[in-house]
C-alpha positions as CSV (number, residue, x, y, z in Angstrom):
1,M,56.9,18.7,109.9
2,S,55.9,19.5,113.4
3,W,56.7,18.3,116.2
4,Y,53.3,16.4,116.8
5,D,52.9,15.0,112.9
6,W,54.6,10.8,112.5
7,R,57.6,10.5,111.7
8,P,58.8,8.2,108.8
9,Y,59.4,5.0,109.4
10,V,62.6,3.9,109.4
11,P,63.6,0.2,108.9
12,V,65.9,-1.8,111.6
13,A,68.8,-1.7,109.9
14,E,69.6,2.2,109.7
15,R,68.2,2.9,113.1
16,R,70.9,0.7,114.3
17,R,73.5,2.3,111.9
18,Q,72.6,5.4,113.4
19,A,72.8,4.6,116.8
20,E,76.2,3.0,116.5
21,R,77.3,6.5,114.4
22,K,75.4,8.8,118.0
23,L,76.8,6.0,120.5
24,A,80.5,6.4,119.1
25,A,80.4,9.9,119.8
26,L,79.0,9.4,123.2
27,N,82.0,7.0,124.1
28,K,84.7,9.6,122.8
29,K,82.6,11.8,125.5
30,G,83.6,9.0,127.9
31,R,80.0,7.0,128.0
32,T,80.0,3.5,127.8
33,A,77.3,2.2,126.2
34,S,75.6,-1.0,127.4
35,P,73.1,-2.7,124.6
36,V,70.6,-5.3,125.7
37,T,71.1,-7.9,123.5
38,I,68.1,-10.5,123.1
39,D,68.8,-14.4,121.8
40,G,65.5,-15.9,120.0
41,R,62.0,-14.5,121.4
42,V,62.3,-15.0,125.1
43,I,63.3,-12.0,126.7
44,A,63.9,-13.5,130.2
45,K,64.6,-16.2,131.3
46,T,65.3,-16.4,135.4
47,F,63.0,-16.1,138.3
48,W,63.9,-12.6,138.3
49,G,63.5,-11.6,134.6
50,K,60.6,-13.2,134.3
51,S,58.7,-12.2,137.7
52,W,59.7,-8.3,136.3
53,C,57.8,-8.7,132.9
54,E,55.1,-10.8,134.3
55,N,54.6,-7.7,136.5
56,L,54.6,-5.4,133.7
57,E,51.9,-7.1,131.6
58,R,50.1,-7.5,135.0
59,Y,48.3,-3.7,134.7
60,S,45.8,-2.7,132.4
61,D,47.7,1.0,132.0
62,Y,50.4,-1.0,130.1
63,A,48.1,-3.0,127.8
64,N,48.5,-1.3,124.7
65,R,51.8,-0.4,124.6
66,L,54.1,-3.8,125.5
67,P,53.4,-5.2,122.4
68,R,55.3,-2.9,120.3
69,G,58.3,-2.5,123.3
70,R,58.4,-6.3,123.1
71,T,59.8,-6.3,119.2
72,Y,62.0,-3.2,120.0
73,V,63.6,-5.0,122.6
74,R,64.2,-7.8,120.5
75,N,65.5,-6.4,117.3
76,G,68.1,-4.4,119.6
77,S,66.7,-1.0,119.7
78,V,67.6,-0.6,123.0
79,V,71.3,0.8,122.3
80,D,72.0,1.4,126.1
81,L,70.6,1.1,129.3
82,Q,72.1,1.4,132.6
83,I,70.2,1.0,136.4
84,A,71.1,2.7,139.5
85,K,69.6,3.5,142.5
86,G,65.5,4.4,141.7
87,E,66.6,5.2,138.0
88,V,66.4,3.8,134.6
89,R,68.4,5.3,131.9
90,A,68.0,4.1,128.0
91,L,69.2,5.2,124.8
92,V,66.7,3.7,122.6
93,A,66.5,3.6,118.8
94,G,63.8,4.7,116.7
95,S,63.1,7.0,113.9
96,A,66.2,9.2,115.9
97,L,67.7,8.1,118.9
98,Y,65.3,8.7,122.0
99,T,65.9,8.6,125.7
100,V,64.2,7.1,128.2
101,K,64.3,8.3,131.4
102,I,62.1,5.5,134.1
103,G,61.9,6.9,137.7
104,I,60.8,4.1,140.5
105,A,60.2,4.9,143.7
106,P,62.1,3.0,147.0
107,V,60.4,0.9,148.5
108,P,58.6,1.8,151.7
109,D,60.5,0.5,155.2
110,R,57.1,-0.9,156.4
111,R,56.4,-3.3,153.6
112,W,60.4,-4.0,152.7
113,K,60.3,-5.3,156.9
114,D,57.6,-7.0,155.9
115,I,58.4,-8.9,153.1
116,C,61.8,-10.0,155.3
117,R,60.1,-10.8,158.4
118,N,57.7,-13.0,155.8
119,C,60.6,-14.8,154.2
120,A,62.6,-15.1,157.2
121,G,64.2,-18.7,157.6
122,S,63.1,-19.7,154.3
123,V,66.4,-18.8,152.3
124,G,69.4,-20.4,152.3
125,S,72.1,-18.3,150.8
126,L,72.7,-15.6,149.0
127,V,73.4,-17.4,146.0
128,E,69.8,-19.2,146.4
129,L,68.2,-15.8,146.9
130,L,69.6,-14.0,143.8
131,Q,68.8,-17.1,141.6
132,G,65.8,-17.3,143.1
133,R,65.8,-20.8,143.9
134,F,64.0,-21.3,147.0
135,D,60.4,-22.3,148.5
136,K,56.4,-21.0,146.1
137,S,55.6,-19.3,149.6
138,V,58.6,-16.9,149.3
139,M,57.9,-16.5,145.6
140,D,54.5,-15.5,145.6
141,R,55.1,-12.8,148.8
142,V,58.2,-11.1,146.9
143,C,56.3,-11.0,143.5
144,R,52.8,-10.2,145.1
145,E,50.7,-7.8,143.8
146,G,50.4,-4.3,145.6
147,D,53.0,-4.9,148.2
148,G,55.9,-6.8,146.8
149,L,59.1,-6.1,145.9
150,F,57.9,-5.1,142.4
151,P,56.8,-1.7,141.3
152,S,53.2,-0.8,141.0
153,P,51.8,2.3,137.7
154,R,51.8,4.5,140.4
155,E,55.5,3.9,141.2
156,I,56.9,4.6,138.4
157,E,57.4,7.6,136.2
158,L,58.2,7.2,132.6
159,S,59.5,10.0,130.1
160,C,61.1,9.8,126.6
161,S,61.9,12.2,124.4
162,C,59.9,11.3,121.5
163,P,57.2,13.4,120.3
164,D,54.3,10.8,121.4
165,W,51.6,11.7,124.2
166,A,51.4,9.0,125.7
167,S,52.8,8.1,128.9
168,M,54.0,4.7,127.5
169,C,55.0,5.0,124.0
170,K,57.0,2.2,122.5
171,H,60.3,3.5,123.4
172,V,60.0,3.3,127.2
173,A,57.8,-0.1,127.2
174,A,60.8,-1.6,124.9
175,V,63.3,-0.5,127.8
176,L,60.9,-2.0,130.8
177,Y,61.4,-5.0,128.7
178,G,64.9,-4.6,128.9
179,V,65.3,-4.5,132.7
180,G,63.5,-7.9,133.2
181,A,66.4,-9.2,130.1
182,R,69.5,-7.3,132.6
183,L,67.9,-9.3,135.5
184,D,68.8,-12.7,134.4
185,E,72.8,-10.6,134.0
186,S,72.6,-9.4,137.3
187,P,69.6,-10.2,139.5
188,R,71.4,-7.7,142.1
189,L,69.8,-4.9,140.3
190,L,67.1,-4.9,141.7
191,F,67.4,-4.2,144.8
192,T,69.4,-1.8,143.8
193,L,66.9,-0.3,142.0
194,R,64.3,-0.9,145.1
195,D,66.9,0.9,147.2
196,V,66.9,-1.9,149.3
197,D,69.4,-4.6,150.6
198,E,69.1,-7.9,150.0
199,G,71.2,-9.1,152.5
200,D,68.1,-8.1,154.8
201,M,66.7,-11.3,153.7
202,L,69.2,-13.1,155.3
203,A,68.7,-11.9,158.9
204,G,66.4,-14.4,160.4
205,V,68.1,-17.4,158.9
206,G,68.5,-20.0,161.8
207,S,67.2,-17.6,164.0
208,G,65.3,-20.4,165.8
209,L,67.4,-23.0,166.2
210,A,69.1,-23.0,169.3
211,L,72.7,-24.4,170.0
212,A,73.0,-26.0,173.3
213,Q,76.9,-26.2,173.8
214,P,78.4,-27.7,177.2
215,V,80.5,-25.6,178.8
216,P,83.8,-27.3,180.2
217,G,84.4,-27.2,183.8
218,S,87.8,-25.9,185.4
219,A,89.3,-29.4,185.0
220,K,88.1,-29.7,181.4
221,V,87.1,-33.4,182.4
222,L,84.0,-35.1,180.4
223,D,82.1,-37.2,182.9
224,D,81.0,-41.0,181.6
225,G,77.3,-39.7,180.3
226,D,79.6,-37.1,178.0
227,A,81.5,-39.6,176.9
228,A,79.2,-41.8,175.6
229,A,77.6,-39.2,173.9
230,L,80.6,-37.9,172.1
231,F,81.9,-41.6,171.3
232,G,78.8,-43.3,171.2
233,L,79.7,-45.7,173.2
234,D,76.8,-48.2,175.1
235,M,78.9,-46.5,178.7
236,A,77.3,-50.1,181.2
237,E,77.3,-48.5,185.1
238,T,79.6,-49.9,187.3
239,D,79.3,-51.3,190.9
240,A,80.4,-48.8,193.5
241,G,83.3,-50.6,195.3
242,A,84.7,-52.1,192.0
243,P,86.3,-50.0,189.3
244,A,85.1,-49.1,185.5
245,A,85.9,-51.2,182.7
246,G,89.0,-50.1,181.5
247,A,89.8,-47.7,184.2
248,T,93.6,-47.5,185.5
249,R,94.5,-49.7,188.4
250,K,95.8,-47.7,191.0
251,K,99.5,-48.9,192.5
252,E,100.1,-50.3,195.7
253,P,102.7,-48.9,197.7
254,R,105.8,-52.0,197.7
255,T,105.5,-53.5,201.2
256,G,107.7,-56.7,203.5
257,K,104.6,-58.1,202.1
258,R,105.0,-58.1,198.5
259,K,109.1,-59.0,198.7
260,D,108.4,-62.2,201.0
261,R,106.2,-63.4,198.0
262,A,109.3,-62.3,195.5
263,G,111.5,-64.5,197.9
264,A,108.8,-67.3,197.8
265,K,108.9,-67.1,193.8
266,G,112.0,-67.1,194.0
267,A,112.9,-70.1,196.0
268,S,110.3,-71.9,194.0
269,A,111.8,-71.8,190.6
270,V,115.2,-73.2,192.2
271,R,113.6,-76.3,193.6
272,A,112.2,-76.8,190.5
273,K,115.9,-76.1,188.6
274,S,117.4,-78.4,190.8
275,G,114.9,-81.6,190.8
276,P,111.6,-82.9,192.2
277,G,111.1,-81.4,195.5
278,R,109.1,-83.1,198.8
279,A,105.8,-83.4,197.2
280,A,106.9,-85.0,194.2
281,R,109.7,-87.4,196.0
282,A,106.6,-88.4,198.3
283,K,104.4,-89.7,195.6
284,A,107.0,-91.7,194.1
285,P,106.6,-95.4,194.3
286,G,108.5,-97.6,196.8
287,K,109.9,-94.8,198.7
288,A,109.3,-93.4,201.5
289,L,110.0,-90.4,204.3
290,R,111.7,-89.8,206.9
291,P,110.6,-88.6,209.8
292,R,112.7,-85.2,210.3
293,G,115.3,-85.7,212.6
294,A,115.2,-89.8,212.5
295,R,119.4,-91.2,212.6
296,T,120.0,-93.7,209.8
297,G,120.4,-97.4,210.9
298,A,117.9,-96.8,213.5
299,R,116.0,-100.2,214.7
300,R,112.2,-100.5,214.4
301,Q,110.6,-101.5,216.8
302,P,109.0,-104.7,217.5
């Protein structure tokens, strides 16, 4: 049979058994296989995985081969898939175990800077970025055809060891869909593949917010306005000569007058204990006060 003749059809179960035997031989040589496993018929479920697959399907160059590729990736024919910077390598089980190599050109610096500038301030954190949780405007910009993050056909180089003469055979198509499934598990691989740093998209977050913080003086004392703003108090203005509410009164120096007042208070206390004072006795009925200096028993003047 020549190289260009079609090989006989091999059932899926037999293809898997052959692939497992060859992978076991590769494992002995130190290569760890990373197969693509699809649960159900949905290949990709997250934003990055679905966007990758939708990008493939928008190009008419791939339309004829993509359906067979979906079948292959769903039935587990992609038995090994490795993603590195600018390159995808895979092993696909067909009539034989074929080697697929896909080269992806890096994102041009100018395009990447435009993407980051257009998305600046709209991506809250790296977690939101990798989970695809951001505004629709950011999604449209990242996925935009021609100058977005996803590659166009002219940025992709395809190679497969199968005898199919087409640039995109079913094995290559299966690997491309396998990349979408792998992005569901690790979205960061897309940035690795396109040779860009995902952290660049966060560089403009919060750049438009000016944080005005008051600089404390040498004594580190807050004035009334700062205290009101800090504690949420409604502080009323006071007269120039009157102390503010809650202010501490300045202690007066002790003088003789303070002592005299203290002595007067003490005398009053003593009189209160000893009995009613002169004024109280004057008010008592039937009693009159004698003028000072008058002798007892003096005669009344006629």
